[in-house]
Every structure is written in C-alpha cells, then in structure tokens.
VOPAGU-2260 file (C-alpha; in pm, 1 decimal, decimal comma):
REM VOPAGU-2260
SITE   aa  ch    i         X         Y         Z
SITE  UNK   A    0    9259,2   10486,8   17710,5
SITE  UNK   A    1    9173,2   10811,4   17934,1
SITE  UNK   A    2    9477,8   10704,3   18138,0
SITE  UNK   A    3    9672,7   10687,5   17796,7
SITE  UNK   A    4    9526,2   11012,0   17713,1
SITE  UNK   A    5    9643,4   11159,3   18061,1
SITE  UNK   A    6    9972,6   11012,2   18061,9
SITE  UNK   A    7   10033,7   11166,9   17696,3
SITE  UNK   A    8    9973,0   11515,0   17820,5
SITE  UNK   A    9   10161,7   11482,2   18124,3
SITE  UNK   A   10   10488,9   11396,1   17913,6
SITE  UNK   A   11   10375,7   11674,0   17648,9
SITE  UNK   A   12   10397,4   11923,8   17938,6
SITE  UNK   A   13   10731,1   11761,4   18059,2
SITE  UNK   A   14   10915,2   11790,3   17746,9
SITE  UNK   A   15   10750,8   12192,5   17693,3
SITE  UNK   A   16   10863,9   12318,4   18040,8
SITE  UNK   A   17   11261,5   12153,0   17967,9
SITE  UNK   A   18   11231,0   12298,1   17615,5
SITE  UNK   A   19   11139,3   12675,3   17777,5
SITE  UNK   A   20   11385,9   12610,8   18039,3
SITE  UNK   A   21   11663,1   12543,3   17784,7
SITE  UNK   A   22   11553,2   12816,2   17569,7
SITE  UNK   A   23   11544,3   13054,3   17821,6
SITE  UNK   A   24   11893,0   12943,2   17927,7
SITE  UNK   A   25   12066,4   12956,8   17611,0
SITE  UNK   A   26   11871,6   13338,1   17614,1
SITE  UNK   A   27   12087,6   13430,8   17886,1
SITE  UNK   A   28   12370,4   13302,3   17793,1
SITE  UNK   A   29   12366,6   13474,9   17546,2
SITE  UNK   A   30   12345,5   13822,1   17658,6
SITE  UNK   A   31   12593,2   13740,3   17936,9
SITE  UNK   A   32   12935,0   13882,7   17887,2
SITE  UNK   A   33   13202,5   13619,4   17788,2
SITE  UNK   A   34   13377,5   13431,1   17935,9
SITE  UNK   A   35   13700,9   13421,8   17750,4
SITE  UNK   A   36   13785,0   13594,3   17428,1
SITE  UNK   A   37   13727,1   13315,9   17240,4
SITE  UNK   A   38   13373,8   13266,1   17365,6
SITE  UNK   A   39   13272,6   13541,9   17110,3
SITE  UNK   A   40   13307,3   13303,7   16796,1
SITE  UNK   A   41   13124,1   13052,0   16977,5
SITE  UNK   A   42   12822,8   13279,8   17022,3
SITE  UNK   A   43   12844,4   13509,1   16718,5
SITE  UNK   A   44   12476,3   13442,6   16539,5
SITE  UNK   A   45   12472,9   13300,4   16196,8
SITE  UNK   A   46   12293,0   13628,4   16075,1
SITE  UNK   A   47   12605,5   13819,8   16181,5
SITE  UNK   A   48   12882,3   13575,7   16020,2
SITE  UNK   A   49   12726,7   13626,9   15688,2
SITE  UNK   A   50   12735,7   13980,3   15771,0
SITE  UNK   A   51   13111,8   13939,0   15833,0
SITE  UNK   A   52   13128,4   13761,9   15518,5
SITE  UNK   A   53   12997,0   13989,1   15306,9
SITE  UNK   A   54   13272,5   14252,8   15453,9
SITE  UNK   A   55   13559,5   14063,7   15394,0
SITE  UNK   A   56   13419,4   14023,2   15026,7
SITE  UNK   A   57   13388,5   14396,0   15018,0
SITE  UNK   A   58   13720,8   14450,1   15164,3
SITE  UNK   A   59   13899,0   14204,0   14918,3
SITE  UNK   A   60   13785,1   14402,6   14601,7
SITE  UNK   A   61   13827,7   14748,6   14755,6
SITE  UNK   A   62   13986,5   14993,6   14537,4
SITE  UNK   A   63   14379,4   15017,0   14509,3
SITE  UNK   A   64   14570,2   15303,9   14712,9
SITE  UNK   A   65   14747,0   15474,9   14493,2
SITE  UNK   A   66   14923,4   15697,7   14774,0
SITE  UNK   A   67   15136,4   15398,4   14945,6
SITE  UNK   A   68   15494,2   15406,8   14919,5
SITE  UNK   A   69   15548,9   15127,2   14666,9
SITE  UNK   A   70   15283,0   15273,2   14416,7
SITE  UNK   A   71   15502,8   15601,2   14423,7
SITE  UNK   A   72   15829,9   15425,4   14420,4
SITE  UNK   A   73   15703,2   15229,5   14122,6
SITE  UNK   A   74   15538,2   15455,4   13924,5
SITE  UNK   A   75   15825,5   15702,3   13969,1
SITE  UNK   A   76   16060,0   15431,6   13859,6
SITE  UNK   A   77   15884,5   15309,9   13522,9
SITE  UNK   A   78   15865,5   15697,0   13436,3
SITE  UNK   A   79   16210,1   15753,1   13531,6
SITE  UNK   A   80   16289,9   15421,4   13287,2
SITE  UNK   A   81   16102,6   15560,3   13060,0
SITE  UNK   A   82   16259,7   15887,0   12991,6
SITE  UNK   A   83   16606,4   15776,7   13006,3
SITE  UNK   A   84   16534,1   15520,4   12742,4
SITE  UNK   A   85   16294,2   15783,8   12481,2
SITE  UNK   A   86   16581,8   16051,2   12543,1
SITE  UNK   A   87   16908,9   15786,4   12446,9
SITE  UNK   A   88   16702,0   15708,9   12151,7
SITE  UNK   A   89   16684,1   16064,7   12017,6
SITE  UNK   A   90   17047,8   16211,8   12169,3
SITE  UNK   A   91   17179,7   16286,6   11856,5
SITE  UNK   A   92   16884,3   16472,5   11698,2
SITE  UNK   A   93   16842,7   16659,5   12037,8
SITE  UNK   A   94   17200,3   16795,8   12014,8
SITE  UNK   A   95   17148,2   16936,0   11684,2
SITE  UNK   A   96   16786,3   17106,8   11755,0
SITE  UNK   A   97   16987,8   17291,4   12055,1
SITE  UNK   A   98   17250,6   17422,3   11812,6
SITE  UNK   A   99   16961,1   17506,5   11578,3
SITE  UNK   A  100   16728,4   17683,4   11837,0
SITE  UNK   A  101   17006,0   17883,5   12000,7
SITE  UNK   A  102   17119,0   18011,2   11668,7
SITE  UNK   A  103   17465,4   17854,0   11718,0
SITE  UNK   A  104   17731,3   18080,0   11472,1
SITE  UNK   A  105   17892,3   17753,0   11360,3
SITE  UNK   A  106   17549,4   17569,4   11282,5
SITE  UNK   A  107   17322,3   17875,0   11139,6
SITE  UNK   A  108   17431,0   17826,3   10810,8
SITE  UNK   A  109   17211,7   17441,8   10808,3
SITE  UNK   A  110   16924,8   17623,2   10967,0
SITE  UNK   A  111   16604,1   17617,5   10789,3
SITE  UNK   A  112   16710,9   17348,4   10546,4
SITE  UNK   A  113   16581,2   17004,3   10464,6
SITE  UNK   A  114   16946,7   16882,8   10418,9
SITE  UNK   A  115   17034,6   17084,9   10736,4
SITE  UNK   A  116   16997,4   16782,2   10961,7
SITE  UNK   A  117   17208,3   16529,2   10803,6
SITE  UNK   A  118   17507,4   16811,1   10703,4
SITE  UNK   A  119   17457,5   16931,5   11079,3
SITE  UNK   A  120   17503,2   16539,0   11217,1
SITE  UNK   A  121   17794,5   16491,0   10989,3
SITE  UNK   A  122   18055,5   16772,8   11069,8
SITE  UNK   A  123   17962,9   16689,7   11433,7
SITE  UNK   A  124   18075,5   16356,6   11411,5
SITE  UNK   A  125   18345,9   16430,1   11184,7
SITE  UNK   A  126   18493,7   16669,3   11460,7
SITE  UNK   A  127   18443,5   16466,2   11730,6
SITE  UNK   A  128   18290,9   16166,2   11611,8
SITE  UNK   A  129   18023,7   15937,1   11859,1
SITE  UNK   A  130   18101,4   16139,5   12162,1
SITE  UNK   A  131   17974,3   16460,2   11990,6
SITE  UNK   A  132   17653,8   16331,1   11916,6
SITE  UNK   A  133   17603,7   16267,3   12247,8
SITE  UNK   A  134   17778,8   16562,3   12394,5
SITE  UNK   A  135   17578,7   16665,2   12744,8
SITE  UNK   A  136   17370,1   16306,0   12720,4
SITE  UNK   A  137   17549,1   16253,9   13086,1
SITE  UNK   A  138   17412,0   16541,6   13186,5
SITE  UNK   A  139   17056,7   16472,2   13015,1
SITE  UNK   A  140   17009,5   16149,1   13178,5
SITE  UNK   A  141   17046,5   16318,1   13526,5
SITE  UNK   A  142   16818,2   16531,2   13451,9
SITE  UNK   A  143   16510,2   16331,1   13260,8
SITE  UNK   A  144   16525,4   16044,4   13503,1
SITE  UNK   A  145   16371,7   16283,9   13798,4
SITE  UNK   A  146   16198,1   16478,2   13554,5
SITE  UNK   A  147   16048,7   16175,2   13406,1
SITE  UNK   A  148   15958,1   16026,1   13727,5
SITE  UNK   A  149   15794,1   16314,1   13881,3
SITE  UNK   A  150   15626,1   16399,2   13581,5
SITE  UNK   A  151   15420,3   16025,9   13544,1
SITE  UNK   A  152   15394,2   15997,2   13912,0
SITE  UNK   A  153   15249,7   16377,7   13919,1
SITE  UNK   A  154   14998,7   16278,5   13650,1
SITE  UNK   A  155   14889,0   15935,7   13825,0
SITE  UNK   A  156   14849,3   16131,8   14164,4
SITE  UNK   A  157   14705,4   16445,0   14024,3
SITE  UNK   A  158   14478,8   16216,2   13770,2
SITE  UNK   A  159   14361,8   16013,5   14064,1
SITE  UNK   A  160   14228,9   16320,8   14223,5
SITE  UNK   A  161   14057,4   16526,7   13958,9
SITE  UNK   A  162   13964,4   16219,7   13785,7
SITE  UNK   A  163   13754,2   16046,2   14024,7
SITE  UNK   A  164   13569,1   15801,0   13801,1
SITE  UNK   A  165   13474,6   15712,9   13443,6
SITE  UNK   A  166   13221,2   15935,4   13435,0
SITE  UNK   A  167   13451,9   16261,6   13499,8
SITE  UNK   A  168   13713,1   16099,9   13190,6
SITE  UNK   A  169   13659,7   16446,1   13027,5
SITE  UNK   A  170   13914,8   16608,8   12756,3
SITE  UNK   A  171   13965,4   16914,1   13018,6
SITE  UNK   A  172   14011,8   16682,1   13322,6
SITE  UNK   A  173   14295,6   16480,4   13114,4
SITE  UNK   A  174   14402,1   16822,6   12986,8
SITE  UNK   A  175   14463,9   16992,5   13358,9
SITE  UNK   A  176   14600,9   16650,6   13472,1
SITE  UNK   A  177   14896,8   16675,2   13192,2
SITE  UNK   A  178   14952,8   17042,1   13255,0
SITE  UNK   A  179   14986,4   17011,6   13637,7
SITE  UNK   A  180   15215,4   16703,5   13615,7
SITE  UNK   A  181   15441,7   16882,3   13373,5
SITE  UNK   A  182   15499,4   17198,2   13582,3
SITE  UNK   A  183   15570,6   17024,9   13900,4
SITE  UNK   A  184   15859,2   16821,9   13755,2
SITE  UNK   A  185   15998,0   17120,1   13593,2
SITE  UNK   A  186   15989,3   17300,9   13949,1
SITE  UNK   A  187   16215,7   17023,0   14085,1
SITE  UNK   A  188   16465,8   16971,8   13761,3
SITE  UNK   A  189   16518,5   17287,5   13604,3
SITE  UNK   A  190   16834,5   17323,4   13707,5
SITE  UNK   A  191   16930,4   17046,6   13569,8
SITE  UNK   A  192   16810,0   17136,5   13219,2
SITE  UNK   A  193   17008,6   17441,8   13216,7
SITE  UNK   A  194   17311,6   17233,0   13258,7
SITE  UNK   A  195   17218,8   17041,8   12968,3
SITE  UNK   A  196   17162,4   17290,5   12743,6
SITE  UNK   A  197   17495,7   17456,6   12769,6
SITE  UNK   A  198   17675,1   17146,0   12749,3
SITE  UNK   A  199   17488,7   17060,9   12371,9
SITE  UNK   A  200   17569,8   17413,8   12268,2
SITE  UNK   A  201   17975,1   17395,1   12395,8
SITE  UNK   A  202   18107,3   17352,7   12045,3
SITE  UNK   A  203   18462,5   17436,0   12122,8
SITE  UNK   A  204   18739,2   17214,0   12043,6
SITE  UNK   A  205   19019,0   17376,6   12255,6
SITE  UNK   A  206   18908,3   17232,3   12588,4
SITE  UNK   A  207   18718,5   16973,3   12736,8
SITE  UNK   A  208   18330,5   17061,5   12898,8
SITE  UNK   A  209   18271,7   16882,4   13169,5
SITE  UNK   A  210   17979,8   16900,9   13401,1
SITE  UNK   A  211   18190,1   17109,3   13670,2
SITE  UNK   A  212   18322,6   17340,6   13463,2
SITE  UNK   A  213   17972,2   17378,8   13293,7
SITE  UNK   A  214   17868,7   17444,8   13638,0
SITE  UNK   A  215   18133,8   17668,3   13765,8
SITE  UNK   A  216   18060,6   17871,5   13416,1
SITE  UNK   A  217   17711,7   17924,7   13476,3
SITE  UNK   A  218   17744,9   18008,9   13841,3
SITE  UNK   A  219   18005,4   18303,7   13792,9
SITE  UNK   A  220   17860,9   18420,6   13508,2
SITE  UNK   A  221   17769,7   18812,7   13552,1
SITE  UNK   A  222   17485,8   18960,0   13320,6
SITE  UNK   A  223   17552,5   19281,2   13192,8
SITE  UNK   A  224   17298,4   19577,5   13292,2
SITE  UNK   A  225   16982,7   19623,5   13129,2
SITE  UNK   A  226   16973,4   20002,6   12978,4
SITE  UNK   A  227   16650,2   20148,7   13040,1
SITE  UNK   A  228   16497,8   20430,4   12837,7
SITE  UNK   A  229   16148,4   20483,9   12974,8
SITE  UNK   A  230   15987,4   20818,4   12962,4
SITE  UNK   A  231   15835,9   20779,9   13304,9
SITE  UNK   A  232   16086,5   20860,6   13583,2
SITE  UNK   A  233   15864,1   20675,0   13788,2
SITE  UNK   A  234   15899,5   20335,2   13581,7
SITE  UNK   A  235   16257,3   20453,5   13560,1
SITE  UNK   A  236   16298,9   20416,2   13910,8
SITE  UNK   A  237   16071,9   20128,9   13964,6
SITE  UNK   A  238   16261,3   19898,1   13704,8
SITE  UNK   A  239   16593,5   20023,4   13821,9
SITE  UNK   A  240   16463,0   19900,4   14194,0
SITE  UNK   A  241   16333,8   19523,0   14075,5
SITE  UNK   A  242   16666,3   19485,6   13849,1
SITE  UNK   A  243   16880,5   19558,0   14179,7
SITE  UNK   A  244   16612,0   19367,2   14410,7
SITE  UNK   A  245   16628,1   19044,3   14201,5
SITE  UNK   A  246   16968,6   18831,2   14197,3
SITE  UNK   A  247   17113,4   18849,8   13877,6
SITE  UNK   A  248   17440,7   18578,1   13960,1
SITE  UNK   A  249   17495,9   18281,2   14148,1
SITE  UNK   A  250   17212,9   18005,6   14181,9
SITE  UNK   A  251   16952,5   18257,6   13986,5
SITE  UNK   A  252   17220,6   18159,3   13653,0
SITE  UNK   A  253   17037,1   17771,6   13651,7
SITE  UNK   A  254   16653,0   17962,9   13644,8
SITE  UNK   A  255   16744,1   18119,0   13287,4
SITE  UNK   A  256   16394,0   18066,2   13080,8
SITE  UNK   A  257   16235,7   17932,3   13346,8
SITE  UNK   A  258   15883,3   18144,4   13326,7
SITE  UNK   A  259   15865,0   18036,9   12931,2
SITE  UNK   A  260   15916,7   17675,6   13041,9
SITE  UNK   A  261   15682,4   17687,4   13304,1
SITE  UNK   A  262   15417,2   17858,8   13029,4
SITE  UNK   A  263   15511,3   17620,1   12747,7
SITE  UNK   A  264   15497,1   17316,5   13002,1
SITE  UNK   A  265   15094,3   17387,8   13026,8
SITE  UNK   A  266   15015,2   17312,5   12616,6
SITE  UNK   A  267   15336,5   17062,2   12596,0
SITE  UNK   A  268   15242,8   16826,3   12889,8
SITE  UNK   A  269   14867,3   16886,5   12898,3
SITE  UNK   A  270   14826,6   16790,3   12515,2
SITE  UNK   A  271   15091,1   16540,7   12506,5
SITE  UNK   A  272   14906,5   16327,8   12838,5
SITE  UNK   A  273   14551,5   16426,3   12644,6
SITE  UNK   A  274   14602,5   16279,9   12274,7
SITE  UNK   A  275   14770,6   15986,2   12467,6
SITE  UNK   A  276   14488,7   15871,1   12680,4
SITE  UNK   A  277   14262,2   16000,9   12359,3
SITE  UNK   A  278   14420,4   15797,2   12109,7
SITE  UNK   A  279   14430,9   15465,2   12367,0
SITE  UNK   A  280   14071,6   15485,5   12423,4
SITE  UNK   A  281   14057,4   15473,7   12030,3
SITE  UNK   A  282   14297,3   15220,7   11980,9
SITE  UNK   A  283   14062,8   15016,7   12237,1
SITE  UNK   A  284   13752,7   15078,0   12113,4
SITE  UNK   A  285   13551,5   14711,3   12047,5
SITE  UNK   A  286   13592,2   14715,1   11676,2
SITE  UNK   A  287   13950,9   14753,4   11684,0
SITE  UNK   A  288   14062,6   14592,8   11994,3
SITE  UNK   A  289   14091,2   14215,1   11813,4
SITE  UNK   A  290   14358,4   14380,2   11621,9
SITE  UNK   A  291   14550,8   14653,6   11860,8
SITE  UNK   A  292   14546,6   14456,0   12201,7
SITE  UNK   A  293   14749,4   14159,9   12304,1
SITE  UNK   A  294   14477,8   13878,8   12450,7
SITE  UNK   A  295   14471,8   13814,9   12821,0
SITE  UNK   A  296   14665,1   14094,8   12927,5
SITE  UNK   A  297   14333,3   14306,0   13114,4
SITE  UNK   A  298   14328,9   14353,8   13518,2
SITE  UNK   A  299   14074,3   14379,1   13704,5
SITE  UNK   A  300   14079,9   14589,5   14054,5
SITE  UNK   A  301   14200,4   14417,9   14360,6
SITE  UNK   A  302   14353,7   14532,3   14680,2
SITE  UNK   A  303   14724,5   14523,5   14556,6
SITE  UNK   A  304   14652,5   14668,2   14149,4
SITE  UNK   A  305   14438,0   14890,6   13997,3
SITE  UNK   A  306   14218,2   14777,0   13700,5
SITE  UNK   A  307   14421,2   14814,1   13398,2
SITE  UNK   A  308   14277,1   14722,7   13053,1
SITE  UNK   A  309   14452,8   14506,0   12795,1
SITE  UNK   A  310   14809,6   14634,5   12660,9
SITE  UNK   A  311   14796,7   14755,4   12321,2
SITE  UNK   A  312   15048,6   14584,0   12076,5
SITE  UNK   A  313   15357,4   14763,0   12047,8
SITE  UNK   A  314   15267,2   14921,6   11717,5
SITE  UNK   A  315   14970,9   15039,5   11845,9
SITE  UNK   A  316   15132,4   15167,9   12146,3
SITE  UNK   A  317   15428,4   15377,1   11983,1
SITE  UNK   A  318   15179,7   15524,7   11710,2
SITE  UNK   A  319   14968,9   15635,3   11987,5
SITE  UNK   A  320   15269,2   15778,7   12159,3
SITE  UNK   A  321   15421,0   15930,2   11859,3
SITE  UNK   A  322   15080,4   16101,4   11775,9
SITE  UNK   A  323   15066,9   16293,4   12165,9
SITE  UNK   A  324   15440,5   16402,0   12055,5
SITE  UNK   A  325   15347,7   16533,9   11763,9
SITE  UNK   A  326   15082,8   16755,8   11902,4
SITE  UNK   A  327   15209,2   16855,1   12200,2
SITE  UNK   A  328   15517,8   16999,1   12006,9
SITE  UNK   A  329   15332,7   17159,9   11782,6
SITE  UNK   A  330   15149,8   17393,1   12013,6
SITE  UNK   A  331   15423,7   17449,1   12248,0
SITE  UNK   A  332   15707,1   17505,9   12029,7
SITE  UNK   A  333   15737,1   17903,3   12017,6
SITE  UNK   A  334   15772,8   17879,2   12378,2
SITE  UNK   A  335   16037,4   17645,7   12371,4
SITE  UNK   A  336   16240,8   17879,1   12115,3
SITE  UNK   A  337   16215,4   18154,4   12351,5
SITE  UNK   A  338   16306,8   17926,8   12682,5
SITE  UNK   A  339   16665,8   17764,6   12464,7
SITE  UNK   A  340   16776,9   18140,4   12389,1
SITE  UNK   A  341   16744,0   18272,5   12753,2
SITE  UNK   A  342   16915,1   17956,2   12843,1
SITE  UNK   A  343   17179,1   18029,6   12652,1
SITE  UNK   A  344   17192,3   18440,8   12716,1
SITE  UNK   A  345   17488,5   18437,2   12862,0
SITE  UNK   A  346   17678,1   18292,3   12570,2
SITE  UNK   A  347   17554,0   18498,4   12300,1
SITE  UNK   A  348   17423,9   18836,5   12217,4
SITE  UNK   A  349   17560,9   19118,3   12480,6
SITE  UNK   A  350   17565,4   18880,1   12746,1
SITE  UNK   A  351   17287,5   19046,7   12975,7
SITE  UNK   A  352   17003,2   18841,7   13074,8
SITE  UNK   A  353   16664,1   18899,1   12823,7
SITE  UNK   A  354   16342,5   18892,6   12934,3
SITE  UNK   A  355   16047,7   18681,7   12734,7
SITE  UNK   A  356   15956,2   19038,8   12554,8
SITE  UNK   A  357   16318,0   19065,1   12442,3
SITE  UNK   A  358   16339,8   18778,0   12364,0
SITE  UNK   A  359   16072,9   18756,4   12153,4
SITE  UNK   A  360   16128,1   19099,1   11986,8
SITE  UNK   A  361   16485,1   18997,4   11911,6
SITE  UNK   A  362   16359,3   18639,1   11754,6
SITE  UNK   A  363   16126,8   18815,7   11522,1
SITE  UNK   A  364   16324,3   19124,1   11398,8
SITE  UNK   A  365   16588,2   18848,7   11273,4
SITE  UNK   A  366   16366,2   18591,5   11129,8
SITE  UNK   A  367   16001,6   18710,7   11149,4
SITE  UNK   A  368   15725,3   18468,6   11274,9
SITE  UNK   A  369   15924,2   18173,0   11083,0
SITE  UNK   A  370   16214,8   18257,3   11370,5
SITE  UNK   A  371   15976,0   18076,0   11626,6
SITE  UNK   A  372   15977,9   17746,3   11445,9
SITE  UNK   A  373   16342,2   17730,4   11369,1
SITE  UNK   A  374   16414,7   17338,7   11408,1
SITE  UNK   A  375   16081,0   17208,1   11428,2
SITE  UNK   A  376   16143,5   16955,5   11105,6
SITE  UNK   A  377   16464,4   16824,5   11354,3
SITE  UNK   A  378   16134,0   16867,2   11645,0
SITE  UNK   A  379   15886,7   16624,7   11470,2
SITE  UNK   A  380   16169,9   16411,3   11334,5
SITE  UNK   A  381   16266,5   16382,3   11696,3
SITE  UNK   A  382   15965,2   16384,6   11876,7
SITE  UNK   A  383   15768,3   16064,2   11742,6
SITE  UNK   A  384   16030,2   15830,8   11908,8
SITE  UNK   A  385   16087,6   16028,8   12167,5
SITE  UNK   A  386   15748,0   16050,0   12315,8
SITE  UNK   A  387   15626,0   15718,2   12129,9
SITE  UNK   A  388   15935,0   15540,4   12284,4
SITE  UNK   A  389   15879,2   15733,0   12652,8
SITE  UNK   A  390   15516,5   15587,5   12680,0
SITE  UNK   A  391   15563,0   15251,5   12529,5
SITE  UNK   A  392   15845,3   15200,6   12823,0
SITE  UNK   A  393   15593,3   15355,3   13092,7
SITE  UNK   A  394   15323,7   15125,5   13014,3
SITE  UNK   A  395   15518,6   14814,0   13001,6
SITE  UNK   A  396   15689,6   14928,5   13281,8
SITE  UNK   A  397   15377,1   14949,5   13522,9
SITE  UNK   A  398   15255,7   14635,1   13404,1
SITE  UNK   A  399   15562,5   14402,8   13468,0
SITE  UNK   A  400   15590,0   14577,8   13794,6
SITE  UNK   A  401   15186,1   14496,7   13866,9
SITE  UNK   A  402   15045,3   14855,4   13914,5
C-alpha cells in the first residue's frame, strides 16, 4: 500500500512540474514580440477583446459629423429647394407687395385698402397677363436658392455650435442661431435681392426689362450729391470727406439698403427659427403627438444620420411654419419698408442715395407711423403660405435626404 502511495506522489509531482513548465513557456511566449502581424490577434487576451468590442459598439453609435461635405451639400440643397418652392407659391403677392412698399406712383392708389390687393392683381394681369404677376421671378429664384440654402445650412452649423445638447435648448440660443444664419445669407446674396426688387418695381410697357438691362442700369446710376447744411464747419467738412471717400456708383449701387437689411434680419430670422422650433416642440408634446406626428418616422442617432424626431403631419408642419412667418414679419416689417425704399432710391425722389435716418424721416412725414406698415396686410397674406411651404419642404427634404 505504501508503494502505491509513493507511486501516486511521483506521478502527481511530474504532472505539477509539467504544468508549471508549460505555464512559464506560455508566459514567455506572450511577453516575446510577435513573429508576424497576425500573431497579435492570436495572443490578445480575452479582456482586451472584450474592451475592443465595447469600443467598436461605442464607435457605431457616435454622433454624426455635421461638418462633412455630404451633410453640408444635402442641408444646403434642402434649404435651396425649400426657398424656391416658397417663393413660387407667393410670386404674384410678392410683386404687389414690392409695388406698395416702394411707393410706385401707378399703384399708390391701391395701398392702404382691403380691396387694394385684388385690384392691383387684376390691373397687372390685365396689362401683362401671367408673366406680369411673375415679373422678376427669375431673379427671385436666382437669388433665393443660394440665399435659402446658405440660411438653412448656416442655421444647422451655428445651432450645432451654440446649442450643444438638449440642456442648452433655450429661446435665447435659438434666436441667436437664427439671427446669425440670416445675416450670413444676406452677406452672400444681397446684390441679387436689389436686382429682384428693381425688376419687380419696373412697370413700363414701352421696353421689356431684362436681367442684363437692369444690372446695367443699376451699375451706371450716378446719385446726386447730398446737400449738407450743418451749422458746425467741422461737421460739414467731415460729412464731405465721408461722402467723397465712399463709393457712390458701380458695384456700390448693388448694396443700397444693405444696412437696414442686415439689421432687419436679426429680428426676422431670429424670430422665425425661434417660433418654428418652439411650435414644433409644442406639436410633438406627448399629449398631442398621436394627432400631429407621423408614426414610424423618428430616427435614432447613428454614424451616418443625426437624431430626428417624428415628422409632423402636413397640416401641423404648415401651421407651425405659418405661425413662424407671422411672428417674424410683424417684428421686422418697419425695417423692411425702409430697405425697399433705399433699394429703389435711384428711381424715385430726387435720385440721391438716402440713408436710414433720411428714409425714416421721409416715410414719417408722408404717412406718419402707418407708413412703416404699408403693405403689411399683403405681408401677412403672403408670409403664411411662404414660410409654411419653406419649412415644410425643408423638413421633408432633410428627412428624405437622410440628414
């Protein structure tokens, strides 16, 4: 029996020794450099593999990069299509509103009356037919595609920086994002706006105004020198120097009314995006969502797309956009009237270029405070379908483009 015990101990000792030798060899192999690149995969510990799998899962759900060329192109394309669709819907109303705002002598009799809008439309249609109602629309589309594209694209980019998370979704940040986006679009597209307004302002039938002829006319206009009558000689000298130093013809003519446009864009674009986003949140409230949203249209965050809440039904999206347009038009309309007057400064009046204070005084002297709201009724009639269409097409465009 003792011999069996001794034999068992010897075998146990040999097994233990062999196990220790294999363990030491394996440890040495793991610590030695791999023989070839594929050896790395063969000797990765299980814990590292698990960590790698977790990292891969985390990568697959990272936030989408909104600075990629694909995202920029798609957001700009969606915005440009939205702008063109909106302007086409309200083209005739836009023409009549410009004629009212700029004080066109042939249409001044219609301004300020509820029946003025249909009467003006009938007169334009009687003189020139359908083309007359859409006069200047080609310049409108030429301008609105880059304008709306830049505005919506800039809003997405600025919002991505200013609002970094749902905890920063405040009205002030939304307003700032919209205002900065509107100002960016104005910087790049303002000359096209001046051309559009001048095309819409022309009512002469003797000669057909073309894009080239209007551009040539605006470029060659020479404003009359402004008469200064200051009591202080130093002020007179400073005014004369500033007037002579500032460009007064050529390309400078395409920037008439730029200052009030830039100022007006702060409340207009800011209030528009703020009102739209706020109303969208209200429409998606849990108590209203079953009636206002489309089922199965929400989208989670992935590597190729951002989080998208459920799409609003067509009537809810149009209502949200219409409300946004109503608010933005109300708060920015006086500056819009001033801007229109400055843009046609070479056609009406004595021909000299007017500043913001001069235009403001002239409008107040002519019609009082009501003069700053001439055409506002048309503005309301126009802005509801225009902004509603714009936001509707933009939101649907982003959804179908996958951004």
